[in-house]
ZAMARSE-82950 format. One line per 10 residues: number of its first residue (from 1); their letters; for each residue x, y, z of C-alpha. Coordinates in nm, 2 decimals. Layout:
// residues N
NUM) a) X Y Z | ... .
// end
This chain:
// residues 85
1) mtptecrmar) -1.15 -1.24 3.76 | -0.90 -1.49 3.70 | -0.60 -1.60 3.90 | -0.40 -1.47 3.59 | -0.60 -1.17 3.59 | -0.52 -1.10 3.96 | -0.17 -1.12 3.87 | -0.17 -0.89 3.57 | -0.39 -0.63 3.77 | -0.14 -0.65 4.06 .
11) sgvrfsaedl) 0.17 -0.62 3.81 | -0.02 -0.33 3.65 | -0.05 -0.12 3.98 | 0.34 -0.25 4.08 | 0.21 -0.40 4.40 | 0.38 -0.70 4.53 | 0.13 -1.00 4.71 | 0.27 -0.81 5.03 | 0.18 -0.48 4.92 | -0.16 -0.59 4.81 .
21) apcvdlspaa) -0.21 -0.78 5.14 | -0.28 -0.48 5.39 | -0.53 -0.30 5.13 | -0.76 -0.61 5.10 | -0.74 -0.74 5.46 | -0.58 -1.07 5.36 | -0.25 -1.25 5.40 | 0.04 -1.25 5.13 | 0.01 -1.63 5.12 | -0.41 -1.60 5.07 .
31) irsyennggg) -0.32 -1.39 4.77 | -0.07 -1.61 4.64 | -0.26 -1.92 4.69 | -0.51 -1.77 4.46 | -0.29 -1.66 4.23 | -0.08 -1.98 4.19 | -0.35 -2.26 4.21 | -0.70 -2.06 4.23 | -0.72 -2.19 4.60 | -0.90 -1.95 4.83 .
41) lhatvdkira) -1.26 -1.87 4.94 | -1.52 -1.69 4.72 | -1.47 -1.38 5.00 | -1.10 -1.36 4.96 | -1.15 -1.32 4.52 | -1.44 -1.06 4.61 | -1.18 -0.86 4.81 | -0.92 -0.85 4.57 | -1.15 -0.79 4.26 | -1.34 -0.48 4.45 .
51) yfvsrgiafv) -1.03 -0.34 4.55 | -0.88 -0.33 4.16 | -1.21 -0.24 4.06 | -1.21 0.07 4.27 | -0.85 0.15 4.14 | -0.98 0.16 3.79 | -0.92 -0.16 3.65 | -1.17 -0.41 3.44 | -1.15 -0.76 3.35 | -1.18 -0.90 3.04 .
61) seteadrqgv) -1.30 -1.22 3.13 | -1.61 -1.05 3.26 | -1.76 -0.95 2.95 | -1.56 -1.20 2.72 | -1.58 -1.59 2.86 | -1.29 -1.69 2.63 | -1.04 -1.46 2.71 | -0.81 -1.29 3.00 | -0.70 -0.96 3.04 | -0.69 -0.63 3.24 .
71) ilpppsppsl) -0.77 -0.28 3.13 | -0.60 -0.06 3.32 | -0.71 0.32 3.36 | -0.53 0.58 3.20 | -0.21 0.70 3.39 | -0.26 1.04 3.55 | -0.11 1.35 3.41 | 0.21 1.49 3.59 | 0.09 1.77 3.83 | 0.20 2.12 3.74 .
81) daaae) 0.38 2.14 4.07 | 0.58 1.85 4.01 | 0.70 2.00 3.64 | 0.79 2.33 3.81 | 1.04 2.18 4.04 .
// end
């Protein structure tokens, strides 16, 4: 996962760095540092990547070295309960 893909994935799930931080047990500053300049420990990147993968997000750079991007899971269909309201 590249820093750019990290930002893309976070945007795709509509999370700010502050929203993501408690999910990956990191500070928002650590997330922004990685996204802005690739800074951070390997463990930092692993935590963020593992969280996004658990949400069904795939990273293009992992299969195509010359490309960057994310593949988001399909949106969940609306529940029948929500349609009845």
